[in-house]
Backbone as CSV, one residue per row, in Angstrom:
resi,resn,N_x,N_y,N_z,CA_x,CA_y,CA_z,C_x,C_y,C_z
1,MET,-0.001,-15.616,22.753,-0.086,-14.147,22.604,1.018,-13.523,21.736
2,LEU,2.249,-14.055,22.081,3.420,-13.488,21.459,3.381,-13.874,19.929
3,THR,2.968,-15.122,19.686,2.845,-15.590,18.324,1.847,-14.764,17.519
4,LEU,0.689,-14.412,18.168,-0.314,-13.493,17.524,0.262,-12.116,17.228
5,LEU,1.086,-11.669,18.220,1.742,-10.362,18.110,2.658,-10.335,16.917
6,PHE,3.457,-11.378,16.687,4.345,-11.540,15.611,3.609,-11.499,14.388
7,ASP,2.487,-12.315,14.291,1.654,-12.363,13.081,1.035,-11.044,12.722
8,GLY,0.585,-10.274,13.810,0.009,-8.984,13.724,0.993,-7.955,13.077
9,ILE,2.299,-8.050,13.552,3.279,-7.172,13.039,3.532,-7.473,11.537
10,ALA,3.622,-8.709,11.191,3.751,-9.166,9.780,2.662,-8.520,8.993
11,TYR,1.445,-8.726,9.457,0.216,-8.263,8.733,0.354,-6.691,8.596
12,GLY,0.669,-5.997,9.640,0.738,-4.618,9.587,1.845,-4.067,8.619
13,MET,2.957,-4.751,8.600,4.007,-4.347,7.713,3.602,-4.510,6.219
14,LEU,2.848,-5.583,6.052,2.388,-5.844,4.614,1.384,-4.755,4.228
15,LEU,0.438,-4.461,5.197,-0.529,-3.369,4.967,0.200,-2.058,4.630
16,PHE,1.266,-1.811,5.315,1.982,-0.480,5.188,2.591,-0.471,3.692
17,VAL,3.213,-1.536,3.264,3.761,-1.531,1.900,2.626,-1.354,0.882
18,LEU,1.450,-1.976,1.167,0.370,-1.846,0.237,-0.157,-0.417,0.221
19,ALA,-0.230,0.266,1.338,-0.896,1.529,1.477,0.064,2.714,1.378
20,VAL,1.421,2.573,1.450,2.347,3.656,1.453,2.242,4.482,0.244
21,GLY,1.995,3.803,-0.883,1.992,4.614,-2.142,0.746,5.552,-2.067
22,LEU,-0.385,5.106,-1.508,-1.477,6.039,-1.334,-1.131,7.162,-0.349
23,ALA,-0.398,6.870,0.728,0.097,7.918,1.610,0.901,8.903,0.936
24,VAL,1.764,8.494,-0.011,2.590,9.449,-0.716,1.767,10.304,-1.734
25,THR,0.891,9.616,-2.461,0.180,10.515,-3.500,-0.855,11.379,-2.819
26,LEU,-1.453,10.924,-1.675,-2.374,11.775,-0.969,-1.729,12.777,-0.174
27,GLY,-0.730,12.384,0.596,-0.047,13.383,1.426,0.891,14.286,0.864
28,LEU,1.615,13.797,-0.118,2.720,14.695,-0.850,2.147,15.296,-2.112
29,MET,1.350,14.536,-2.840,0.855,15.027,-4.113,-0.556,15.612,-3.962
30,ASN,-1.193,15.373,-2.865,-2.525,15.957,-2.596,-3.536,15.368,-3.650
31,PHE,-3.384,14.147,-4.037,-4.294,13.482,-4.951,-4.953,12.336,-4.327
32,VAL,-6.307,12.226,-4.375,-7.002,11.145,-3.708,-7.254,10.014,-4.774
33,ASN,-6.324,9.049,-4.633,-6.344,7.978,-5.581,-6.908,6.711,-5.002
34,LEU,-8.209,6.544,-5.049,-8.882,5.293,-4.473,-8.625,4.132,-5.408
35,ALA,-8.110,4.269,-6.436,-7.706,3.143,-7.352,-6.427,2.595,-7.028
36,HIS,-5.890,2.959,-5.911,-4.520,2.465,-5.455,-4.554,0.934,-5.332
37,GLY,-5.617,0.411,-4.777,-5.793,-1.070,-4.711,-5.733,-1.875,-6.012
38,ALA,-6.144,-1.129,-7.088,-6.119,-1.827,-8.431,-4.621,-2.138,-8.758
39,PHE,-3.727,-1.240,-8.446,-2.280,-1.567,-8.667,-1.791,-2.681,-7.844
40,ALA,-2.203,-2.781,-6.570,-1.869,-3.891,-5.712,-2.365,-5.147,-6.332
41,MET,-3.649,-5.175,-6.791,-4.180,-6.351,-7.466,-3.412,-6.688,-8.684
42,ALA,-2.920,-5.716,-9.518,-2.207,-5.946,-10.674,-0.839,-6.719,-10.260
43,GLY,-0.199,-6.248,-9.336,1.067,-6.820,-8.845,0.864,-8.292,-8.403
44,GLY,-0.258,-8.561,-7.689,-0.600,-9.904,-7.289,-0.833,-10.816,-8.441
45,TYR,-1.519,-10.278,-9.458,-1.786,-11.169,-10.585,-0.558,-11.373,-11.423
46,VAL,0.332,-10.430,-11.493,1.637,-10.633,-12.198,2.396,-11.888,-11.515
47,THR,2.441,-11.860,-10.179,3.118,-12.968,-9.535,2.376,-14.259,-9.756
48,VAL,1.055,-14.306,-9.597,0.259,-15.519,-9.783,0.428,-16.034,-11.190
49,LEU,0.259,-15.177,-12.219,0.382,-15.724,-13.547,1.790,-16.198,-13.986
50,LEU,2.790,-15.448,-13.445,4.225,-15.782,-13.836,4.543,-17.165,-13.039
51,MET,4.045,-17.358,-11.855,4.342,-18.510,-11.097,3.518,-19.773,-11.626
52,ASN,2.253,-19.674,-11.743,1.449,-20.669,-12.090,1.344,-21.120,-13.503
53,ARG,1.609,-20.106,-14.316,1.427,-20.531,-15.849,2.768,-20.603,-16.537
54,LEU,3.818,-19.835,-16.026,5.128,-19.837,-16.688,6.196,-20.475,-15.773
55,GLY,5.892,-20.830,-14.590,6.881,-21.490,-13.673,8.021,-20.611,-13.311
56,VAL,7.812,-19.384,-13.259,8.844,-18.363,-12.730,9.015,-18.522,-11.229
57,PRO,10.263,-18.594,-10.745,10.429,-18.672,-9.263,9.801,-17.450,-8.518
58,PHE,9.399,-17.667,-7.303,8.644,-16.603,-6.544,9.485,-15.354,-6.405
59,LEU,10.688,-15.472,-5.942,11.555,-14.339,-5.813,11.706,-13.404,-7.047
60,ALA,11.810,-14.168,-8.171,11.959,-13.561,-9.457,10.700,-12.731,-9.852
61,THR,9.544,-13.070,-9.371,8.351,-12.482,-9.737,8.176,-11.094,-8.975
62,LEU,8.806,-10.943,-7.830,8.654,-9.693,-7.055,9.173,-8.460,-7.751
63,PRO,10.443,-8.453,-8.345,10.852,-7.287,-9.083,10.012,-7.070,-10.251
64,ALA,9.466,-8.184,-10.843,8.647,-8.026,-12.095,7.284,-7.373,-11.642
65,ALA,6.795,-7.786,-10.529,5.446,-7.039,-10.100,5.728,-5.589,-9.809
66,PHE,6.824,-5.255,-9.213,7.170,-3.860,-8.938,7.304,-3.061,-10.210
67,ILE,8.080,-3.580,-11.124,8.425,-2.874,-12.392,7.216,-2.659,-13.222
68,LEU,6.462,-3.757,-13.418,5.322,-3.685,-14.393,4.227,-2.807,-13.863
69,THR,3.892,-2.825,-12.597,2.960,-1.933,-12.058,3.426,-0.523,-11.961
70,ALA,4.695,-0.321,-11.791,5.284,1.046,-11.817,5.140,1.590,-13.200
71,LEU,5.409,0.807,-14.293,5.248,1.208,-15.645,3.778,1.552,-15.960
72,ALA,2.881,0.706,-15.478,1.460,0.970,-15.652,0.993,2.260,-15.019
73,GLY,1.578,2.523,-13.851,1.288,3.715,-13.061,1.851,4.970,-13.834
74,ALA,2.972,4.843,-14.356,3.525,5.972,-15.113,2.774,6.277,-16.398
75,LEU,2.318,5.222,-17.051,1.460,5.459,-18.253,0.127,6.059,-17.975
76,LEU,-0.477,5.601,-16.855,-1.797,6.124,-16.455,-1.656,7.558,-15.922
77,GLU,-0.516,7.826,-15.269,-0.229,9.133,-14.752,-0.206,10.181,-15.861
78,ARG,0.509,9.751,-16.971,0.642,10.657,-18.048,-0.646,10.867,-18.857
79,THR,-1.450,9.828,-18.980,-2.595,9.841,-19.781,-3.948,10.214,-19.105
80,LEU,-4.155,9.693,-17.893,-5.416,9.843,-17.203,-5.364,10.699,-15.925
81,TYR,-4.362,10.432,-15.107,-4.281,11.092,-13.831,-3.956,12.527,-13.917
82,ARG,-2.958,12.945,-14.773,-2.431,14.261,-14.732,-3.542,15.429,-14.990
83,PRO,-4.490,15.124,-15.867,-5.581,16.204,-15.968,-6.390,16.347,-14.668
84,MET,-6.353,15.357,-13.825,-7.188,15.424,-12.618,-6.574,16.129,-11.394
85,TYR,-5.235,16.442,-11.524,-4.550,16.981,-10.413,-5.210,18.239,-9.939
86,ALA,-5.580,19.063,-10.814,-6.191,20.423,-10.430,-7.693,20.328,-10.102
87,LYS,-8.296,19.157,-10.249,-9.682,19.010,-10.053,-9.983,18.899,-8.503
88,PRO,-11.240,19.166,-8.180,-11.552,19.085,-6.680,-11.454,17.610,-6.278
89,HIS,-11.341,17.348,-4.980,-11.229,15.992,-4.415,-12.402,15.117,-4.832
90,LEU,-13.511,15.617,-4.826,-14.685,14.915,-5.124,-14.571,14.359,-6.586
91,ASP,-14.120,15.146,-7.455,-13.896,14.640,-8.865,-12.864,13.533,-8.871
92,GLN,-11.791,13.627,-8.106,-10.828,12.693,-8.030,-11.291,11.315,-7.529
93,VAL,-12.131,11.437,-6.413,-12.710,10.222,-5.825,-13.535,9.564,-6.834
94,LEU,-14.441,10.170,-7.526,-15.354,9.543,-8.490,-14.476,8.902,-9.651
95,PHE,-13.522,9.689,-10.092,-12.693,9.281,-11.111,-11.974,7.935,-10.815
96,SER,-11.310,7.889,-9.646,-10.544,6.729,-9.243,-11.426,5.658,-8.861
97,ILE,-12.622,5.836,-8.309,-13.580,4.678,-8.026,-14.031,4.020,-9.395
98,GLY,-14.268,4.923,-10.390,-14.551,4.445,-11.721,-13.494,3.494,-12.165
99,LEU,-12.253,3.871,-12.013,-11.072,3.024,-12.470,-11.061,1.654,-11.712
100,VAL,-11.429,1.793,-10.461,-11.457,0.472,-9.665,-12.463,-0.487,-10.209
101,PHE,-13.725,-0.052,-10.540,-14.719,-0.993,-11.061,-14.334,-1.385,-12.475
102,MET,-13.673,-0.524,-13.203,-13.195,-0.971,-14.588,-12.132,-2.067,-14.453
103,ALA,-11.179,-1.874,-13.485,-10.167,-2.908,-13.234,-10.739,-4.257,-12.791
104,VAL,-11.736,-4.196,-11.835,-12.344,-5.357,-11.334,-13.035,-6.115,-12.427
105,THR,-13.793,-5.445,-13.258,-14.457,-6.087,-14.358,-13.584,-6.632,-15.425
106,ALA,-12.492,-5.840,-15.663,-11.534,-6.407,-16.741,-10.842,-7.689,-16.147
107,VAL,-10.433,-7.768,-15.006,-9.768,-9.012,-14.474,-10.781,-10.128,-14.420
108,ASP,-12.010,-9.871,-14.002,-12.982,-10.893,-13.941,-13.267,-11.426,-15.309
109,TRP,-13.335,-10.615,-16.333,-13.554,-11.018,-17.651,-12.345,-11.728,-18.271
110,GLY,-11.093,-11.251,-18.000,-9.911,-11.791,-18.558,-9.375,-13.017,-18.001
111,ILE,-9.547,-13.084,-16.670,-8.818,-14.196,-15.862,-9.856,-15.068,-15.215
112,GLY,-10.956,-14.457,-14.767,-11.907,-15.265,-13.953,-12.068,-14.790,-12.541
113,SER,-13.158,-15.143,-11.992,-13.522,-14.779,-10.640,-12.991,-15.631,-9.527
114,GLN,-12.375,-16.736,-9.949,-11.957,-17.719,-8.889,-10.758,-17.207,-8.083
115,GLN,-10.636,-17.684,-6.812,-9.621,-17.308,-5.980,-8.257,-17.833,-6.562
116,GLN,-7.223,-16.977,-6.508,-5.960,-17.266,-6.948,-5.064,-17.554,-5.827
117,MET,-4.228,-18.613,-5.824,-3.331,-18.908,-4.809,-1.956,-19.133,-5.352
118,ILE,-0.953,-19.008,-4.484,0.433,-19.304,-4.966,1.077,-20.205,-3.906
119,GLN,2.144,-20.823,-4.352,2.857,-21.800,-3.480,4.275,-21.151,-3.301
120,VAL,4.537,-20.678,-2.120,5.870,-20.012,-1.835,6.876,-21.140,-1.783
121,PRO,8.215,-20.808,-1.916,9.298,-21.839,-1.910,9.331,-22.613,-0.595
122,PRO,9.775,-23.839,-0.638,9.733,-24.565,0.592,10.545,-23.975,1.766
123,TRP,11.553,-23.230,1.508,12.304,-22.603,2.594,11.520,-21.407,3.215
124,LEU,10.392,-21.031,2.680,9.607,-19.987,3.239,8.334,-20.625,3.892
125,GLN,8.150,-21.839,3.921,7.012,-22.565,4.420,7.142,-23.016,5.760
126,GLY,6.117,-23.127,6.552,6.133,-23.559,7.938,6.521,-22.553,8.943
127,ARG,6.740,-23.067,10.152,7.078,-22.214,11.316,8.259,-22.841,12.023
128,PHE,8.956,-22.035,12.850,9.876,-22.505,13.822,9.658,-21.821,15.156
129,ASP,10.062,-22.453,16.247,9.934,-21.873,17.558,11.130,-21.129,18.031
130,PHE,11.002,-19.943,18.442,12.111,-19.155,19.093,11.585,-18.458,20.287
131,ALA,12.139,-18.879,21.423,11.766,-18.347,22.807,10.242,-18.445,22.996
132,ALA,9.735,-19.640,22.705,8.359,-19.946,22.916,7.445,-19.084,21.994
133,VAL,7.935,-18.571,20.927,7.132,-17.830,20.000,7.252,-18.594,18.638
134,GLY,6.012,-18.948,18.164,5.840,-19.618,16.851,6.062,-18.600,15.702
135,ILE,7.158,-18.626,15.053,7.481,-17.721,14.016,7.228,-18.302,12.551
136,GLY,6.307,-17.784,11.859,6.151,-18.186,10.560,7.278,-17.746,9.617
137,LYS,7.818,-18.609,8.816,9.013,-18.196,7.955,8.598,-17.102,6.920
138,TYR,7.451,-17.312,6.308,7.050,-16.279,5.271,6.714,-14.977,6.004
139,ARG,6.099,-15.081,7.188,5.842,-13.792,7.897,7.137,-13.057,8.245
140,LEU,8.182,-13.825,8.696,9.421,-13.197,9.042,10.123,-12.576,7.726
141,PHE,9.922,-13.265,6.619,10.390,-12.728,5.358,9.749,-11.445,4.988
142,ILE,8.454,-11.435,5.164,7.627,-10.089,4.951,8.154,-8.977,5.816
143,ILE,8.348,-9.249,7.136,8.758,-8.247,8.111,10.092,-7.684,7.715
144,VAL,11.049,-8.619,7.365,12.416,-8.096,7.046,12.389,-7.310,5.769
145,LEU,11.732,-7.795,4.720,11.687,-7.128,3.456,11.004,-5.768,3.497
146,CYS,9.866,-5.726,4.257,9.121,-4.483,4.376,9.800,-3.499,5.187
147,ALA,10.510,-3.974,6.236,11.345,-3.083,7.022,12.453,-2.447,6.252
148,LEU,13.065,-3.153,5.441,14.176,-2.590,4.490,13.567,-1.514,3.560
149,LEU,12.320,-1.869,3.000,11.705,-0.991,2.090,11.327,0.361,2.807
150,THR,10.907,0.216,4.050,10.486,1.360,4.772,11.689,2.286,5.072
151,ILE,12.819,1.701,5.515,13.958,2.421,5.746,14.425,3.205,4.466
152,ALA,14.427,2.444,3.351,14.845,2.991,2.076,13.990,4.158,1.634
153,LEU,12.718,3.988,1.817,11.744,5.061,1.349,11.860,6.310,2.272
154,GLN,12.000,6.040,3.629,12.230,7.161,4.452,13.446,7.932,4.122
155,ALA,14.558,7.262,3.859,15.872,7.868,3.490,15.687,8.680,2.108
156,VAL,15.023,8.095,1.221,14.850,8.844,-0.062,14.020,10.147,0.106
157,LEU,13.020,10.125,0.931,12.133,11.279,1.078,12.775,12.365,1.972
158,THR,13.607,11.943,2.883,14.167,12.930,3.867,15.560,13.366,3.594
159,ARG,16.424,12.482,2.976,17.797,12.652,2.879,18.360,12.831,1.439
160,THR,17.492,12.852,0.467,17.995,12.935,-0.892,17.459,14.216,-1.619
161,ARG,18.136,14.585,-2.624,17.774,15.761,-3.408,16.335,15.539,-4.075
162,PHE,16.094,14.332,-4.438,14.728,14.079,-4.990,13.600,14.304,-4.033
163,GLY,13.867,13.959,-2.782,12.863,14.175,-1.666,12.603,15.654,-1.502
164,SER,13.656,16.395,-1.559,13.464,17.933,-1.269,12.801,18.496,-2.581
165,ARG,13.105,18.023,-3.727,12.413,18.545,-4.913,10.942,18.095,-4.906
166,LEU,10.576,16.927,-4.422,9.291,16.549,-4.314,8.450,17.496,-3.351
167,ARG,8.990,17.687,-2.165,8.294,18.518,-1.214,8.146,20.042,-1.706
168,ALA,9.205,20.410,-2.445,9.101,21.815,-2.994,8.027,21.863,-4.090
169,ALA,7.968,20.855,-4.919,6.959,20.772,-6.061,5.563,20.712,-5.475
170,VAL,5.365,20.074,-4.335,3.979,19.993,-3.672,3.645,21.294,-3.077
171,ASP,4.643,21.863,-2.386,4.234,23.148,-1.617,3.957,24.287,-2.549
172,ASP,4.808,24.445,-3.566,4.530,25.595,-4.467,5.076,25.203,-5.915
173,PRO,4.222,24.625,-6.769,4.766,24.110,-8.000,5.383,25.258,-8.943
174,ARG,4.792,26.493,-8.928,5.272,27.512,-9.789,6.632,27.971,-9.309
175,VAL,6.864,28.123,-8.009,8.172,28.509,-7.517,9.235,27.398,-7.785
176,ALA,8.737,26.166,-7.688,9.706,25.028,-7.881,10.104,25.087,-9.348
177,GLN,9.192,25.285,-10.246,9.532,25.343,-11.686,10.488,26.511,-11.961
178,GLY,10.238,27.624,-11.271,11.081,28.815,-11.453,12.534,28.500,-10.961
179,LEU,12.671,27.544,-10.006,13.993,27.201,-9.514,14.644,26.096,-10.403
180,GLY,13.954,25.691,-11.456,14.531,24.707,-12.308,14.081,23.274,-12.048
181,ILE,13.182,23.122,-11.249,12.744,21.796,-10.867,11.644,21.280,-11.901
182,ASN,11.911,20.227,-12.514,10.893,19.669,-13.470,9.766,18.916,-12.707
183,THR,8.804,19.669,-12.260,7.733,19.118,-11.435,6.879,17.992,-12.174
184,SER,6.800,18.133,-13.418,6.061,17.099,-14.133,6.751,15.736,-14.003
185,GLN,8.108,15.792,-14.087,8.929,14.514,-14.001,8.934,14.005,-12.609
186,VAL,8.986,14.938,-11.641,8.934,14.566,-10.264,7.671,13.780,-9.911
187,PHE,6.544,14.400,-10.311,5.215,13.754,-10.042,5.109,12.419,-10.752
188,LEU,5.629,12.372,-11.967,5.599,11.029,-12.646,6.358,10.006,-11.971
189,LEU,7.541,10.321,-11.598,8.369,9.277,-10.886,7.770,8.941,-9.521
190,THR,7.193,9.898,-8.793,6.567,9.617,-7.518,5.422,8.713,-7.679
191,PHE,4.531,8.963,-8.690,3.341,8.155,-8.848,3.716,6.764,-9.265
192,ALA,4.773,6.630,-10.070,5.234,5.331,-10.571,5.759,4.480,-9.514
193,VAL,6.589,5.104,-8.643,7.072,4.354,-7.497,5.983,3.961,-6.473
194,GLY,5.090,4.879,-6.267,3.891,4.511,-5.416,3.049,3.357,-5.940
195,SER,2.918,3.339,-7.254,2.186,2.275,-7.877,2.929,0.912,-7.812
196,GLY,4.277,1.005,-7.985,5.157,-0.124,-7.973,5.221,-0.791,-6.543
197,LEU,5.190,0.102,-5.479,5.147,-0.389,-4.143,3.859,-1.125,-3.841
198,ALA,2.747,-0.641,-4.479,1.481,-1.324,-4.301,1.481,-2.634,-4.921
199,GLY,2.089,-2.732,-6.184,2.212,-3.957,-6.871,3.071,-4.969,-6.164
200,LEU,4.105,-4.484,-5.485,4.893,-5.401,-4.692,4.179,-5.909,-3.514
201,GLY,3.478,-4.952,-2.827,2.696,-5.439,-1.729,1.613,-6.458,-2.128
202,GLY,0.963,-6.255,-3.278,0.016,-7.271,-3.738,0.668,-8.554,-4.095
203,ALA,1.906,-8.539,-4.636,2.619,-9.772,-4.836,2.912,-10.509,-3.536
204,LEU,3.409,-9.780,-2.519,3.746,-10.382,-1.234,2.424,-10.873,-0.579
205,GLY,1.343,-10.201,-0.734,0.098,-10.462,0.021,-0.771,-11.549,-0.620
206,ALA,-0.339,-11.986,-1.886,-1.200,-13.045,-2.503,-1.280,-14.265,-1.778
207,GLU,-0.228,-14.671,-1.063,-0.235,-15.855,-0.301,-0.974,-15.735,1.007
208,VAL,-0.930,-14.448,1.559,-1.572,-14.219,2.834,-3.052,-13.910,2.672
209,PHE,-3.424,-13.060,1.759,-4.787,-12.587,1.612,-5.553,-13.415,0.684
210,GLY,-4.938,-14.174,-0.248,-5.589,-14.732,-1.418,-5.779,-13.603,-2.427
211,LEU,-6.250,-13.838,-3.573,-6.358,-12.871,-4.638,-7.577,-13.291,-5.601
212,ASP,-8.466,-12.230,-5.810,-9.577,-12.369,-6.748,-9.864,-10.945,-7.248
213,PRO,-10.736,-10.857,-8.215,-10.994,-9.484,-8.818,-11.583,-8.479,-7.803
214,SER,-12.141,-8.926,-6.677,-12.674,-7.825,-5.767,-11.637,-7.454,-4.822
215,PHE,-10.366,-7.708,-4.975,-9.317,-7.336,-4.011,-9.306,-5.857,-3.766
216,PRO,-9.364,-5.007,-4.879,-9.311,-3.555,-4.578,-10.389,-3.045,-3.669
217,LEU,-11.576,-3.603,-3.788,-12.810,-3.179,-3.067,-12.697,-3.628,-1.672
218,LYS,-12.193,-4.921,-1.381,-12.122,-5.480,-0.092,-11.154,-4.708,0.808
219,PHE,-10.047,-4.255,0.159,-8.937,-3.678,0.956,-8.860,-2.104,0.863
220,MET,-9.771,-1.580,0.077,-9.799,-0.051,0.040,-9.928,0.543,1.372
221,ILE,-10.785,0.092,2.219,-11.113,0.677,3.487,-9.858,0.638,4.395
222,TYR,-9.090,-0.553,4.287,-7.941,-0.700,5.042,-6.832,0.298,4.653
223,PHE,-6.743,0.572,3.352,-5.738,1.599,2.878,-6.002,2.970,3.404
224,LEU,-7.372,3.237,3.359,-7.780,4.605,3.832,-7.613,4.684,5.387
225,ILE,-7.789,3.634,6.080,-7.583,3.774,7.512,-6.120,3.935,7.823
226,VAL,-5.194,3.233,7.136,-3.774,3.469,7.391,-3.436,4.900,7.169
227,VAL,-3.877,5.428,6.016,-3.527,6.822,5.688,-4.114,7.868,6.627
228,SER,-5.430,7.712,6.884,-6.114,8.667,7.713,-5.710,8.647,9.133
229,VAL,-5.533,7.414,9.684,-5.093,7.313,11.077,-3.643,7.803,11.321
230,GLY,-2.808,7.333,10.355,-1.364,7.705,10.511,-1.052,9.091,10.126
231,GLY,-1.868,9.797,9.346,-1.505,11.084,8.849,-0.810,11.059,7.545
232,THR,-0.872,12.165,6.822,-0.256,12.159,5.439,1.017,12.953,5.386
233,THR,1.506,13.394,6.501,2.683,14.381,6.360,3.984,13.655,6.612
234,THR,3.989,12.353,7.086,5.175,11.572,7.298,5.005,10.144,6.869
235,ILE,6.039,9.408,6.810,5.946,8.047,6.578,5.805,7.265,7.838
236,THR,6.306,7.788,8.972,6.178,7.115,10.276,4.769,6.938,10.770
237,GLY,3.900,7.868,10.459,2.541,7.829,10.879,1.754,6.658,10.191
238,PRO,1.738,6.502,8.847,1.120,5.316,8.219,1.799,4.075,8.732
239,LEU,3.005,4.038,8.972,3.700,2.756,9.452,3.131,2.367,10.813
240,LEU,3.052,3.280,11.743,2.498,3.010,13.107,1.026,2.525,12.933
241,ALA,0.283,3.323,12.094,-1.088,2.991,11.952,-1.339,1.617,11.298
242,ALA,-0.428,1.259,10.310,-0.571,-0.096,9.776,-0.304,-1.209,10.810
243,LEU,0.728,-0.915,11.670,1.090,-1.920,12.719,-0.107,-2.015,13.745
244,LEU,-0.640,-0.959,14.123,-1.835,-0.997,14.995,-3.044,-1.729,14.408
245,LEU,-3.304,-1.430,13.155,-4.370,-2.049,12.472,-4.139,-3.609,12.335
246,GLY,-2.871,-3.901,11.964,-2.540,-5.317,11.731,-2.674,-6.130,13.120
247,ILE,-2.160,-5.580,14.109,-2.194,-6.261,15.479,-3.651,-6.393,15.926
248,ALA,-4.389,-5.217,15.838,-5.797,-5.250,16.307,-6.643,-6.303,15.545
249,ASP,-6.401,-6.327,14.213,-7.147,-7.234,13.371,-6.879,-8.670,13.690
250,VAL,-5.578,-9.064,13.835,-5.170,-10.344,14.220,-5.754,-10.859,15.530
251,PHE,-5.546,-9.961,16.570,-6.037,-10.348,17.860,-7.603,-10.424,17.932
252,GLY,-8.163,-9.437,17.349,-9.614,-9.465,17.256,-10.205,-10.621,16.641
253,LYS,-9.768,-11.069,15.419,-10.174,-12.242,14.708,-9.860,-13.511,15.499
254,TYR,-8.845,-13.529,16.311,-8.618,-14.745,17.081,-9.343,-14.867,18.263
255,TYR,-9.462,-13.835,19.048,-10.175,-13.921,20.432,-11.676,-13.637,20.293
256,VAL,-12.111,-12.745,19.422,-13.544,-12.513,19.232,-13.789,-12.443,17.735
257,PRO,-13.876,-13.592,17.114,-13.980,-13.617,15.589,-15.199,-12.809,15.085
258,LYS,-16.247,-12.828,15.816,-17.511,-12.104,15.336,-17.415,-10.638,15.507
259,LEU,-16.421,-10.127,16.252,-16.278,-8.697,16.487,-14.946,-8.134,15.948
260,GLY,-14.232,-9.026,15.081,-12.965,-8.579,14.564,-12.969,-7.217,13.914
261,ALA,-13.827,-7.063,12.866,-13.864,-5.794,12.194,-14.368,-4.693,13.162
262,PHE,-15.301,-4.980,13.988,-15.718,-3.924,15.004,-14.620,-3.333,15.800
263,ILE,-13.739,-4.174,16.233,-12.553,-3.687,17.043,-11.732,-2.779,16.162
264,VAL,-11.475,-3.124,14.924,-10.597,-2.233,14.141,-11.275,-0.834,13.892
265,TYR,-12.560,-0.850,13.521,-13.132,0.404,13.381,-13.352,1.282,14.587
266,THR,-13.583,0.607,15.732,-13.592,1.263,17.021,-12.293,2.045,17.279
267,LEU,-11.240,1.225,17.111,-9.857,1.851,17.273,-9.610,3.041,16.356
268,MET,-10.106,2.954,15.132,-9.997,4.112,14.148,-10.820,5.285,14.687
269,ILE,-12.023,5.036,15.089,-12.837,6.144,15.560,-12.272,6.819,16.790
270,VAL,-11.747,6.063,17.707,-11.127,6.636,18.912,-9.921,7.535,18.582
271,ILE,-9.092,6.988,17.685,-7.906,7.771,17.358,-8.230,9.010,16.646
272,LEU,-9.120,8.896,15.678,-9.494,10.085,14.839,-10.325,11.140,15.690
273,THR,-11.005,10.631,16.704,-11.710,11.642,17.632,-10.753,12.425,18.474
274,LEU,-9.630,11.708,18.899,-8.640,12.385,19.709,-7.731,13.210,18.899
275,ARG,-7.362,12.696,17.747,-6.408,13.406,16.823,-6.908,13.339,15.373
276,PRO,-7.801,14.273,15.069,-8.450,14.306,13.667,-7.422,14.374,12.611
277,GLN,-6.304,14.951,12.808,-5.216,15.069,11.781,-4.459,13.788,11.646
278,GLY,-4.709,12.755,12.380,-3.876,11.573,12.408,-2.785,11.591,13.525
279,LEU,-2.100,10.435,13.671,-1.166,10.271,14.797,-0.033,11.163,14.620
280,PHE,0.519,11.369,13.385,1.637,12.207,13.193,1.315,13.335,12.213
281,GLY,0.049,13.667,11.959,-0.326,14.772,11.113,-0.183,16.028,11.846
282,ARG,0.082,17.120,11.063,0.125,18.495,11.654,-1.239,19.053,11.796
283,SER,-1.459,19.736,12.902,-2.725,20.344,13.165,-2.892,21.505,12.169
284,ALA,-4.136,21.759,11.797,-4.419,22.809,10.851,-4.151,24.171,11.613
285,SER,-3.588,25.104,10.954,-3.295,26.434,11.536,-4.626,27.229,11.731
286,ARG,-4.692,27.998,12.774,-5.928,28.771,12.916,-5.681,30.206,12.575
């Protein structure tokens, strides 16, 4: 049970890094970007192609996955996403879903539909026992790295001038511009970092989840569950929601494989019934 709990925490931390960019864009920028999984897929394919075709070491591919997907996010934000900021959420949903299917088709045509796998370094393979708990080395690596990323992201959003400028730009863009804040630049950097984090999560998850062109469609619902259950006003909420989802999914698939997904969706329905605004979301004012 403790081993399953450890694996569930690792799975949840990975889901958080994959979904935190969507939490930022949806919660802080008020933009529904269902194409978020496409950036995660892009980061995974960057790692796969660099490792399998060019022989680049695994650790060296992680910053490359982050940087390249962040640049792609910045380019798309300038050219495609920005005109959609003022559109209704339904338009944003249709637009981003269209991007998902375009990305899936492009990858299927350019790389192929076969499952892509990577081989992590030997020092990250296998397990070791600690206090009767079987700890996977790669899972431990994921937990430590994702925990450091979470702390850094929380610090940036709550303790830096950029975080204050981002919140001000979201609350009232006109007033923020009047105060000298370049809201266009703030949104660009925020979207790029969110896309880069998704790419990094995709790179880390390629060994755990596998990778194929349908990746954005398979995990879209998981990203939405993390954001909706956790709430979009803090980072803590999506983190807790991702951990709950990861643990429930691992335990459910182990003990009742045929009902694994049913348990996850039941947990989501119960939480949203009790707290429609999410675990840490603020209630709507009356």
